[in-house]
N, C-alpha and C positions, 0 to 999 in steps of 0.2 A: 429675422430682414434677408430677402436676397444676396448675394451678393454677385454680381456679374461684371462681365468684360467681355468686350469686345474686340474684337482683333480682325485684323484684316490685313495680308499679305501686300499688299499693293496699297494704291490710296483709295480712299471711302469712295465709291463710285466708281471705279477707276473703268468698268467693262459699259459704263452708263454711256448711251444714247444722248444730247441734249434731249429729245424728248421722243414718247413712245406712243404710237396709236395706244389708247386701252382698253380698247371692248375691240367685239367679235371681228368686225366693219362689215360693213353691209352686203358688199361680195360675198364675204360668207357666208350672212346671213341668206343673199339670193339662191347659193348653192346649196344651202339647207331645203330650201322649198322645193324644189323638185328633181332629182322626185327626192318626196317628203323624207327628211332624218330628223328626226327628235333629238337625239345625241345633239347634235350642230345647234339646233336651237337652243337648245337647252343651255349648251356651251356658248354662245350667245348674249341668254338672259344672264348668264353669272358674269361676266367680263360688263352686260350693265350694270349689274345690281353694285361690281366691286365701284365702276366708275361714279355710283351715285353714291358709295361710302365715302370715298376720297373725295368726292366734289363734296362734301362736307365737312368732315375734319380738317381738308388739306387743302380750299381753295386756293390758296394762294400757287398748287405746287399744280393743279389742273383748270385746263380749258377748253371749251371747244372751238371746232376747226371746221371750216365748211366745205366740202369734197363735193363737186361738179360728176359726176356721173352721164356721161354722154351717151346717147342710145340711137343706134344707128338705122334698125330696122320698127316701120310704124306698130306690127303686131309687137313691137318689144316696150314701150311707151306705156302702155296701161296697165302694163303687167311689171315695170318700173317702179313707175308711180304707185300703185297701189300696195308693189313690198315698201317703198320709202316710208307710207303712209301706217302698213305693220309692226317696220321696224320704230318708227317714232312711236306708236303704242305701245308696243311692249316695251318699250324704253323707258315713257311715262310710270306703265305699272311697276320697273322695276325701281320705282323715285327718282329715276334722272329725270332733267327738267331742261330739256335742248330748243334750240328750233325746227320748229313743222319743218317738211321735207315741203318743197316748190318748182311747179315743174319748168320747165324756161324752153321755148321753143330753140330749131336750129338754127332762128338767126339769132337768137338771142346768148345759143350758145356759144356758136362763132362768132359774135361779138368780144366774149370774155375770154375766149382761146380762140382767136384767129390762125392756127397750125392746125387745125380739126376742117377748116373751110374744104381741103379739097377730098375729105372725105366723106360729107353730108350730112351731117345730123342730121335726124329727125327729130330732136327733141334728145332732154337731158333733163334731171332731177339734183337741184341741190339740196343736200343733207347734211348735216349738223354729227359731226365725231368728236370725242371726247380725246383728247390726247394726253399725259402728263409729263414731267416735267421728272423724269426718274432721277438723274445726277442729284438735283436740290433733294428731290426725298430722300437721297441715301446719309447725305452732309445733315438734313434737318435730323433724321433717325440717330444719328452721333448725334449732332448736340442733343439732343434729347435724353439720351442714353447717359451721358456728360452729366448736364444739368440736374438729373436725378442722381449722381452718384455710381454711373457703371466706371468701371474702369475704358477710357477707349483709346487707343491703341493704333496705327499703320502703321502700315514697312515694317509687320512682324510674323515671321510665320511660325507658325505652329507643328510643332514636331512630333512629339508627345503628348500624352496627356492621364495624371498621374493622381488617383485618387489613394484618399486617404483609408482607412483601415474602414473606417463608416461608411464607407462608397460615397465619399462628398469630395 
């Protein structure tokens, strides 16, 4: 069997924020569409796949967060709407189940976010992004490792690794 030790110099999940967006984000996806950038689209696809996997194995650590993307030019309304539908389709293709994007009129956008009134949005798209509680994930991993017999220590600094004659 394996002998495992998990060591952390600080607290487990010390560098974690309370939550992090888990996927490639809609704005990143939009930037990949024009000009077409397959590498960026692939990154978004991989992030959506990661969300689907994490949602399946750890639903208590992931959730969906609705985001409003205001649109300020009429010619961009259809582009954002179509891109949001494509983004949702790509997420479904990757195994993710989130709310489908919704179009909002400029009046509805201002009703939800009154501070945008001076900017006169023409409309907006509400879409669902996934996020992960990465601090809880770090603690969950440490607890799982301890449960399965790993040595788990924090506030321990590793200064050297010594191997025996067999290289172990």
